[in-house]
C-alpha angles and dihedrals in degrees: 000000000000117000110245116236114247112253126215107257117215126190114251095256094052091045090052090051092049093047090048091051090050090052089058093080101190093051095042094049092043087056092050094046092045092048090050089051091050092050092047089049089059088059097038092128089067092058107025113035142109090225118090121249091219135003120192107194120176091339094309120112123223127189106200099170098089098008133097120290109283114209125221093248089064087068098042096267124133102244136077100216126087115308120256099234097189089057089042090056088062100039103048097054090045090054093041091235100120142295141263132226111209128193119259089261106036095200134085125220097255102041119110114214110206119179127197112260094006132085129206145284092074120196122239111293127174092192092058095040094246096122091174098025124244137281123254095280094047103264118145113255094211090053092048091047095048097047092038089055092052093052093044097047096045092044088053095045094047092045095047093046094050095041093047093046093051093039093048094048094048092043092050091049091048092050095043102043096031116167120081094346089057095047094046093050092045090057093043092051093046089054092043092053091055092065106103100244096193092054091049091052091049093050093047093045092051093050106034105018089221124225126217098283097045090047090050091049091052091050093050093046093055099029105055098074097068089062095060103071101065092040090050092051094048092047092048088056095043097049090070094052118114094245092058092046090050093050089049092050090051090058100258114162127236095258092051093046092050098043101036103033113016104037095051088053094052096038090105090070093049096044096049092052097049100081094048090049091052089050092050092049092052092048092047095050091047090050093051092046089051091052092049095248098101134081115343120263137289088032108122106256136170090212091056089049090052090052091050092045092054093048093050103030092129101046097032111023090161092074097060093037092053098049096041091050090049093049093046091051095048097044092046092053091050089049091052090048090051093049091048092051092047092052094043094048097043103134092210089071093062103041138067089223111090 
């Protein structure tokens, strides 16, 4: 007999919530599509890249995508810098020395495509591989959108994860301990929230030109405090429940009571806020990039594409149309996921108390 694979066992309440979320079709399918896009963005180099997926030269295979830089001389060309794989895909078959397999979009996000007698921006062209055209300095729009999406979504996910983790921890301690600790942190958070975050980002960006990690750290430092209030209120209510009093009477420590008993019971508040926080982080990063205070150029950025699209909306309307369509699609899917989670985790559905 074949051994049955162990299945993940969920408690009845969690299973009911998952089934309820699956029944909300637009939220469930938005989640699946967005998850697929995130997974594809991790492998973007296999679909959108100026490096070949496979080069067969004189019977020997090469896989340049994630390998070291392969110079042109290694393939019989007369230069020592990295091989031009698009040109190589034409040269090798003509010489009878091999063949090249290119990605679907044979351009990277930083490459400038200049053509003799023509000046960018180039309109969409399937024959040239620019399916959504180029920007005003010749960079492929599909490549900029794909890599810009990867940066934006992972920035938002990392920021939200760190901010919620810190905010939830401090909010739980404020609600559980109360007293002087709660009062002191309330005053500190109120003062901290009065600092004009946008001005701080502008000042830091003008001095240091922050990269991804520094920008992420700035966001986390100024973004965690707003998460504490709802968690504090829920914890303040939960700490007087019988199950918490029983755990305390049995000698459980503060960390165990918070992590094992309180957090799972206030998880509904955290989970339902996550998608909207991710959406806000993507919009905020895009807005700062548009204003010129975001990630340093030439980092692929939706905000920078919006800026170019507005500046060239008459001569190159495809730039603005592409990035706006991508933003609307992604933010709409995140909103649908948030609505689905909020409905599925609504505590009134699973209690007799209304």
